[in-house]
N, C-alpha and C positions, 0 to 999 in steps of 0.2 A: 628460593626461587624469588624470582620480584613479584609485588604485584602487575595485577596487567593493563593497570590506567596508565602506570608508571612506564613499563614496559610500548604502550600505543603509544605516551606522552613522547618517550624519548625518541621514539623510530620517526613519529613526527616531526616533529626539530629536525630530525634529519634527512627529511624530504620525503620519504618514503611513508609513503601510506598502506599499515596494517591494522586490518580489524580483530576486534576480541576472536569474532570466529579464526582466525587463520592462527593467533596467538594458542588457542581450543588445542586445535584439532593438529599440529606439529608438535605439542605437548605429550597429545595423544599417540602420534607418530613414535614418538622418543619409545614409547614404554608399550610399542604394539607386541611386538615378539616374545615380551615378558610376559602381555595375558592373552596374546596365543598359548604360550605352553600350559599356563596358570588353565585353559577352558580346555585344552588337549585335558589333560591330566581326569579332570571331573567328565569328560563329553564322553571322551574313546573318540572320536569321530573329527578329522578333517574339516568339512564342509559343516558341524554344527558348532566346534569351538571359532572358526573364523566369522559365524552368522551370532554365536555370544557378542563374540570382539563388538560387532558392526554393536548388535543390541546396544551395549553397553556404553560403548560410544554415543548412542543416543541419547543414550537415557542424561546421561552425566551434563551432557549437551542442556537438556532439560533443565534441572538440579544444579546445572555450575552455581546462582546464585545464592544457594543455600551453603555453599562449601564456606565457611567465614575465615578458615587459615591455608593459604595458598600455598603451606606449604606441605601440607598434607595430604596434598593433590594424587600423589602417586599409593598410598595407601586406599585413598578415598578411590582410586580409580580401583584398582584391584576388590574392594569390597562390592563396589557394583559389577564385576565379573562375573564372581562368586554367586555375589546372588541372582545375573542370569542366567547360569549352568542351573544352580539350583532348580528356578520353575522351569525348565527346559528335563530333566529329573522328571521332576512332581508332574509333568504332564506326559512324561512315556511311561512311564506309571500307570495312567490312566489307559492306555491304549498299549496292545500288545503284537507287535506286526511279528506273520510268521515266520516270513523273507529272515528278519534275525535268527531267528531260533534255530534254524538250521546253517546256516552261519556259525553260528556257535559250538553247536557239534563239530565242524570242521577244526575248528582254533582250539578247541580242547584239547583235540587229537596231537594237534601242534605243539602246545605248550602249557600242558596243565599246571605247571610250575606259578606261573603268571595267573592262570586262570583263579587256582587258589587263591592266590592275595588279593586278586578283583575280588575276588567270592566272600573275603572271611572282612574287603573295606564296606561292603554291601552291608554284611551285619552289625558291623561300630555301630556304635550314638554315632548324631552326626557331626559336634562337636568334636567329637576322640576323630574322627575322621578327616575333621577339616585343618586343625593344628597339623598331624601329622606327614597331612600332602602337601601345604605351606614351607613345614620344615625341613625334610627329604626327597621331597622332589623337587623343591623348589630354590633349598639352602637358606631360607629367609632363617633371621632369630627370634628367640621368645619374644625379643622389644616391638620387631618390624612389624609379628604375629597379632601381638594384643593391640595396634595402631589398627590392623587391618577391621580385624573382628570387635574391636572394641570393647578389649575383658585385659582386665589388670593380666600383668606379668604373669605374676604368679599362679594365677588361676592355669594360662597358658601351659606353663610347664606342669602345672599336674595333670592338665590334659593332654600331654604328649606323655608323662611315663602313664596315665591309665589308658593310652591310644594301645601305647606298644604291650602293656600285658594282653588288654581283648587280641592283639592281635598273636600273638603269642598262645594263646586259647585255640584261638581260631583255627591256627594254623599246625 
């Protein structure tokens, strides 16, 4: 990925005036589907996932000057989406809507295996849950996950192994 200032300079020479904002949101748009899928895997709701991606885009725009290396834009953005999802999940724990409980009973009757898996995920340590989701739900490599979570690759491999042990235990 080129430096944003270089892109703007090159496009100004071509005669097309493109702002930093346009370039930034073009980069986000190219990642939108991936970000949505990650958010949906955490939040299990289309509306909440879209809101998390929108919130992440806003946070990324506000903090864009803190990104020193534009080559890690994608993993930086994924990390922001995960943080937005975790904020939403913490907020949900504080409130307990009764309508969701009634829906949950109907879902449980339809797919007990899926519910069992989701309950197992809820019981896992958060670090293990993050790595398992990113690896198996989103097909990321240990190196990709280590960039997103800002942890050494060896730690990520350990978390995947331990996370799988926990899943086996809970299932």
